[in-house]
C-alpha positions as CSV (number, residue, x, y, z in Angstrom):
1,X,-35.3,0.5,6.5
2,X,-34.6,-2.9,5.1
3,X,-32.0,-4.4,7.3
4,X,-29.2,-7.2,6.3
5,X,-29.7,-11.4,7.1
6,X,-27.8,-13.5,9.5
7,X,-24.1,-13.3,9.1
8,X,-23.5,-16.7,9.9
9,X,-25.9,-18.0,7.4
10,X,-24.1,-16.3,4.5
11,X,-20.5,-17.1,6.0
12,X,-21.8,-21.1,6.0
13,X,-23.2,-20.2,2.0
14,X,-19.2,-19.5,1.4
15,X,-18.3,-22.6,2.9
16,X,-17.1,-21.4,6.6
17,X,-17.5,-24.5,9.3
18,X,-19.2,-22.0,12.5
19,X,-19.4,-24.8,14.8
20,X,-16.3,-23.6,17.5
21,X,-17.5,-21.5,20.2
22,X,-16.6,-18.3,19.0
23,X,-19.4,-18.8,16.1
24,X,-18.8,-15.9,13.5
25,X,-16.3,-14.1,15.4
26,X,-13.9,-16.3,14.2
27,X,-14.1,-15.0,11.0
28,X,-12.7,-11.5,12.6
29,X,-9.3,-13.6,13.1
30,X,-9.0,-16.2,10.8
31,X,-10.8,-14.8,7.1
32,X,-12.2,-10.8,7.9
33,X,-12.5,-10.5,4.6
34,X,-14.8,-13.4,4.3
35,X,-16.4,-11.0,6.8
36,X,-16.3,-7.8,4.8
37,X,-17.4,-9.8,1.7
38,X,-20.9,-10.8,3.1
39,X,-21.7,-7.4,4.5
40,X,-21.0,-6.1,0.6
41,X,-23.2,-8.9,-0.6
42,X,-26.4,-7.9,1.7
43,X,-25.7,-4.3,0.3
44,X,-25.7,-5.8,-2.9
45,X,-29.1,-7.5,-1.8
46,X,-30.9,-4.3,-0.8
47,X,-30.1,-4.2,3.1
48,X,-29.5,-0.5,3.8
49,X,-27.8,-1.8,7.4
50,X,-24.8,-3.7,8.0
51,X,-24.7,-5.8,11.3
52,X,-21.8,-6.4,12.9
53,X,-19.9,-10.1,13.0
54,X,-19.7,-9.1,17.0
55,X,-22.7,-10.8,18.1
56,X,-20.9,-13.7,20.4
57,X,-17.5,-11.5,20.2
58,X,-16.0,-11.1,23.5
59,X,-12.3,-10.1,24.8
60,X,-13.1,-13.2,27.1
61,X,-14.4,-15.5,24.5
62,X,-11.1,-14.3,22.4
63,X,-8.5,-15.0,25.3
64,X,-9.8,-18.7,25.8
65,X,-9.0,-19.1,22.6
66,X,-5.5,-18.2,22.8
67,X,-5.2,-14.7,22.3
68,X,-4.1,-11.4,24.0
69,X,-6.2,-8.9,25.3
70,X,-4.8,-6.5,23.2
71,X,-5.8,-8.7,20.4
72,X,-9.1,-9.6,21.5
73,X,-9.9,-5.5,21.8
74,X,-8.3,-5.5,18.0
75,X,-10.7,-7.8,16.5
76,X,-13.9,-6.7,18.2
77,X,-12.9,-3.2,16.8
78,X,-12.2,-4.7,13.3
79,X,-15.7,-5.9,13.6
80,X,-17.1,-2.6,13.1
81,X,-14.1,-1.3,10.9
82,X,-14.9,-3.7,7.9
83,X,-18.6,-2.6,7.9
84,X,-18.1,0.4,7.6
85,X,-15.5,0.1,4.8
86,X,-17.9,-2.2,2.9
87,X,-20.4,0.6,3.3
88,X,-17.9,3.4,2.7
89,X,-17.0,0.7,-0.6
90,X,-20.8,1.6,-1.7
91,X,-21.1,5.0,-0.9
92,X,-20.5,5.7,-4.9
93,X,-24.3,4.9,-5.8
94,X,-25.9,7.9,-3.5
95,X,-28.0,5.7,-1.1
96,X,-27.7,6.0,2.7
97,X,-26.3,2.9,4.8
98,X,-25.5,2.2,8.3
99,X,-23.5,0.0,10.9
100,X,-25.0,-1.4,13.5
101,X,-22.5,-2.7,16.1
102,X,-24.0,-6.1,17.3
103,X,-24.3,-6.9,21.1
104,X,-25.3,-10.0,21.7
105,X,-26.8,-11.2,25.4
106,X,-24.5,-12.6,27.8
107,X,-25.5,-15.9,27.0
108,X,-24.1,-15.8,23.4
109,X,-20.7,-16.0,24.7
110,X,-21.0,-19.1,26.6
111,X,-21.8,-21.2,23.1
112,X,-24.7,-23.3,24.8
113,X,-28.0,-22.0,24.0
114,X,-28.1,-19.9,27.0
115,X,-29.3,-16.6,24.7
116,X,-32.4,-18.6,24.1
117,X,-33.2,-19.2,27.8
118,X,-31.8,-16.3,29.7
119,X,-32.0,-16.7,33.5
120,X,-28.2,-17.5,33.9
121,X,-27.7,-17.4,37.3
122,X,-25.3,-14.4,37.8
123,X,-26.0,-11.0,39.8
124,X,-26.5,-7.7,38.2
125,X,-23.4,-6.7,38.7
126,X,-21.5,-9.4,36.8
127,X,-23.7,-8.4,34.0
128,X,-22.8,-5.2,34.2
129,X,-18.9,-6.0,34.5
130,X,-19.7,-8.0,30.8
131,X,-21.5,-5.5,28.7
132,X,-19.9,-2.1,29.6
133,X,-16.6,-3.1,28.6
134,X,-17.7,-4.3,25.3
135,X,-20.0,-1.4,24.5
136,X,-16.9,0.9,24.7
137,X,-15.2,-1.2,23.0
138,X,-17.5,-1.4,20.2
139,X,-18.5,2.2,20.7
140,X,-14.9,3.5,20.6
141,X,-14.6,2.0,16.8
142,X,-17.7,4.5,15.8
143,X,-21.0,2.6,14.6
144,X,-23.9,4.5,13.2
145,X,-25.6,2.7,16.2
146,X,-25.9,-0.4,18.3
147,X,-27.9,-3.8,17.3
148,X,-28.7,-4.8,21.2
149,X,-30.3,-8.0,20.1
150,X,-31.7,-11.5,21.0
151,X,-31.9,-10.1,24.4
152,X,-33.7,-13.3,26.2
153,X,-34.1,-11.9,29.9
154,X,-36.0,-8.7,31.5
155,X,-33.2,-8.8,33.9
156,X,-31.0,-8.2,31.3
157,X,-32.4,-5.6,29.6
158,X,-32.5,-4.3,32.6
159,X,-28.8,-3.8,32.9
160,X,-28.4,-2.5,29.5
161,X,-30.6,-0.2,28.9
162,X,-29.0,2.3,31.2
163,X,-25.7,1.4,30.1
164,X,-27.0,2.7,26.8
165,X,-28.1,6.1,28.4
166,X,-24.7,5.9,30.2
167,X,-23.1,5.5,26.5
168,X,-24.8,8.0,24.7
169,X,-24.8,5.7,21.6
170,X,-28.0,5.3,19.6
171,X,-29.3,2.3,19.3
172,X,-32.3,-0.3,18.8
173,X,-32.8,-2.9,21.1
174,X,-34.4,-6.4,20.2
175,X,-36.0,-9.5,22.4
176,X,-35.9,-13.3,21.4
177,X,-39.1,-14.9,22.1
178,X,-41.1,-17.3,22.5
179,X,-45.1,-16.4,21.7
180,X,-45.9,-13.4,24.2
181,X,-42.9,-14.2,26.5
182,X,-39.5,-13.8,26.7
183,X,-37.4,-17.1,25.8
184,X,-36.5,-16.6,29.5
185,X,-40.4,-16.4,30.1
186,X,-41.5,-13.1,31.5
187,X,-44.4,-10.7,29.4
188,X,-43.2,-9.8,26.4
189,X,-44.7,-6.5,27.2
190,X,-42.6,-6.0,30.0
191,X,-39.5,-6.2,28.1
192,X,-40.7,-3.5,25.7
193,X,-41.4,-1.5,28.5
194,X,-37.6,-1.6,30.0
195,X,-35.5,-1.3,26.8
196,X,-38.1,2.0,25.7
197,X,-36.9,3.3,29.2
198,X,-33.2,4.1,27.3
199,X,-33.2,7.4,26.5
200,X,-30.9,6.7,23.0
201,X,-33.2,3.7,21.9
202,X,-34.9,4.4,18.7
203,X,-36.8,1.4,18.0
204,X,-37.6,-2.0,19.8
205,X,-38.8,-4.9,18.9
206,X,-37.9,-8.6,18.1
207,X,-34.9,-10.9,16.0
208,X,-33.9,-14.7,15.7
209,X,-37.6,-15.3,16.7
210,X,-40.1,-17.7,14.7
211,X,-41.4,-15.8,11.5
212,X,-45.1,-16.7,13.2
213,X,-44.2,-14.6,16.2
214,X,-43.4,-11.4,14.4
215,X,-47.0,-9.6,14.0
216,X,-48.2,-9.9,17.0
217,X,-44.5,-9.2,18.6
218,X,-44.8,-6.3,16.2
219,X,-48.0,-5.2,17.7
220,X,-47.3,-5.0,21.8
221,X,-44.2,-3.4,21.1
222,X,-46.2,-0.4,18.8
223,X,-48.7,-0.4,21.1
224,X,-46.1,-0.3,24.4
225,X,-42.7,1.9,23.4
226,X,-44.8,4.6,21.5
227,X,-41.5,4.0,19.1
228,X,-40.4,2.5,15.8
229,X,-40.2,-1.2,15.9
230,X,-37.5,-3.8,14.9
231,X,-38.3,-7.0,13.1
232,X,-35.8,-9.6,11.9
233,X,-36.8,-13.0,12.7
234,X,-34.7,-16.3,11.9
235,X,-35.7,-18.6,9.4
236,X,-38.0,-20.4,11.6
237,X,-36.6,-23.7,13.1
238,X,-35.1,-24.3,15.8
239,X,-31.5,-24.2,17.3
240,X,-29.8,-27.0,18.8
241,X,-27.1,-25.6,21.0
242,X,-25.2,-29.4,21.0
243,X,-24.6,-29.9,18.1
244,X,-24.6,-25.9,16.7
245,X,-26.9,-26.7,14.0
246,X,-30.4,-26.1,12.9
247,X,-33.3,-28.3,13.5
248,X,-34.9,-28.1,9.3
249,X,-35.0,-25.8,6.8
250,X,-36.4,-22.7,7.0
251,X,-40.0,-21.2,6.9
252,X,-39.2,-17.0,6.0
253,X,-41.9,-15.9,3.9
254,X,-40.6,-12.0,2.6
255,X,-44.1,-11.6,1.6
256,X,-45.0,-11.9,5.5
257,X,-43.6,-8.1,5.8
258,X,-46.0,-6.2,4.3
259,X,-48.2,-7.0,7.7
260,X,-45.5,-6.2,10.1
261,X,-44.7,-3.0,8.2
262,X,-48.4,-2.0,8.0
263,X,-48.0,-2.8,12.1
264,X,-45.7,-0.4,12.7
265,X,-42.2,-2.3,11.8
266,X,-39.7,0.2,10.3
267,X,-37.3,-1.6,10.7
268,X,-37.3,-5.2,9.1
269,X,-34.6,-7.7,7.8
270,X,-33.7,-11.4,8.6
271,X,-31.4,-12.8,11.0
272,X,-30.4,-16.7,11.0
273,X,-31.3,-18.5,8.4
274,X,-32.2,-15.8,6.5
275,X,-29.4,-15.2,3.6
276,X,-28.5,-12.5,0.8
277,X,-31.2,-14.1,-1.5
278,X,-34.0,-14.1,1.2
279,X,-32.8,-10.5,1.8
280,X,-32.8,-9.3,-1.9
281,X,-37.0,-11.0,-2.2
282,X,-37.8,-9.2,1.1
283,X,-36.4,-5.6,-0.7
284,X,-38.6,-6.9,-3.9
285,X,-41.6,-7.5,-1.6
286,X,-41.0,-3.9,0.4
287,X,-40.6,-2.0,-2.6
288,X,-44.4,-3.5,-3.7
289,X,-45.9,-1.5,-0.6
């Protein structure tokens, strides 16, 4: 199953400045037609899944940006609707496509790089209070499943896993990692086990990690989780949370995905710095398998 690439990458290629704290979620307010255009572009590049522009979207974040709570809730649901409309617009060719509602970590909303560190210093109860209303909003817009992604910390996963079971929406669950560890420094093997404990999680894996980290992580996830693996790395650069820029150019190699699939990855795509052209190249590479 070919996933899409980075929403932020495609929007930046279309000339949008994403340097404020709302990141891609700002376009849900300011230019929703551009978000829809990115979804269509990824479908045209061969992707079968559209991941919504809700990764960094939260009621709290929109309110801080000057919106009323009801408008914030509308925008979060709009993120799913835009992806559904794009999918439906492409349905005439007979290809099955899906919408994944992006659920980013608590640290993403802080817009300070915490999503790459984890260990936010808040309680599990506070994490639950943050995640549950957002999950409920996304679920009410009827995505096909959740993309719980870039989770850096086992403790946050331990909060999210029972919430997914409680809501009953299917999900893939992927972690950001640094070699064999989560970004918070815990063994990745423990993280995969926690994610797999949620009954509605149909795939476990990694995203927004260096491409070189994917293969060992896929092998580990397949061994630990006993279910399909999801893998969609970033381009290989480091994120500078102060300047809100990547430190260098991408090093994503579509041909590397053959080894990921052989190791057990069934859901493959790209994250930040991986754009529509890369997904088209990845589609061609996977077609040769």
